[in-house]
C-alpha positions, -999 to +999 in steps of 0.1 A: -333+304-202-362+291-182-357+272-150-378+244-137-392+266-109-421+244-099-400+213-091-409+192-061-398+161-043-421+133-056-408+102-037-379+089-016-373+052-022-351+023-012-371-004-030-392-006-062-426-005-043-418+030-032-412+044-067-436+070-080-460+062-109-444+060-143-464+090-155-435+110-171-400+103-184-371+100-160-335+112-163-312+100-136-281+116-121-253+092-112-218+099-099-193+096-071-202+108-036-199+146-033-194+152-070-223+177-071-255+159-080-276+178-055-260+211-064-268+205-101-304+197-093-307+229-072-291+249-100-314+237-128-345+243-106-332+277-093-338+265-058-312+265-030-326+236-009-347+214-031-320+187-028-301+187+004-264+192+000-242+175+026-205+181+033-203+145+043-198+122+013-220+091+011-249+109+029-275+102+002-287+066+009-320+067-010-332+072-046-348+106-047-374+114-074-380+151-083-409+161-106-395+191-124-422+195-151-454+178-162-433+156-185-400+152-168-387+137-135-350+139-123-339+110-102-310+115-078-291+082-073-269+075-042-233+084-048-207+056-053-171+052-045-168+066-010-142+047+010-156+053+045-189+036+037-189-001+048-188-027+021-221-042+031-238-008+029-221+000-004-232-033-019-268-025-008-267+008-026-253-009-057-282-034-058-307-006-053-292+014-081-290-016-105-326-025-098-337+010-108-314+014-138-322-020-153-359-023-147-373+013-148-392+014-181-397+052-182-360+059-176-346+074-209-311+086-200-286+087-172-264+119-168-231+108-153-214+135-132-176+136-129-152+161-113-136+181-141-104+185-121-096+148-122-095+120-147-125+097-143-119+071-116-122+033-119-157+035-105-166+062-130-154+040-159-173+010-145-205+030-142-202+044-178-196+009-191-227-003-173-247+026-188-233+019-222-244-018-219-280-007-213-280+021-238-282+048-212-248+064-218-238+095-238-242+125-215-216+136-189-217+167-167-182+178-156-187+196-123-167+222-105-159+241-138-149+272-119-119+254-103-099+253-136-089+277-164-106+280-198-076+262-215-077+234-189-114+228-197-107+217-232-079+193-220-102+180-193-130+172-217-106+152-239-094+132-209-129+125-198-139+114-234-109+092-238-110+076-203-147+068-206-143+058-243-172+080-254-178+073-290-204+100-292-224+121-268-220+154-250-199+167-221-213+197-202-188+216-181-208+233-153-201+254-123-229+254-096-210+282-078-206+305-108-238+292-125-220+287-158-228+261-184-263+254-170-283+270-199-268+245-224-276+216-201-312+228-195-316+231-233-305+195-236-330+184-209-358+203-227-349+189-261-348+153-248-381+157-229-397+172-261-385+143-283-397+117-259-430+133-255-436+134-293-427+097-298 
């Protein structure tokens, strides 16, 4: 399966005026702090340091835009739900994320990341309900797939589906460490980009 080897950082933004031009469709990654958004981005682009990975949760405080092909951009949103971040700072991130999700016209889908080892948290559920309200739901990446057994993967997918009340959509169990599950997810990205381009 091909990787998006020519990916590059297109913009770093904290406000709308800093967004890049709407010259391609955008798919955003959303999830709790330290769930693996940067690791997933590095995995699909076959790059080790395209997105900086931090051991400190809550480190990403900007919206980062990555051009990964001539028709597709991945948008890495700040993580939510980290307790050590002040309420005022967390509220600021929330406003920044909402502004992007609600008003970005070329945003076609949000991929929500959850940790496969645990049931979705209250914040995960709130985020998915928000995405559902705006028609951006339906795709979940369950990270850290290598931490549980094959049998536990099936159970975990059912728990995620039930907790988020997913009526339809897909759950992709992925391990950035073992590089498993990524081909199916890249196929999804390519199919979605292809459909949007032909519309």
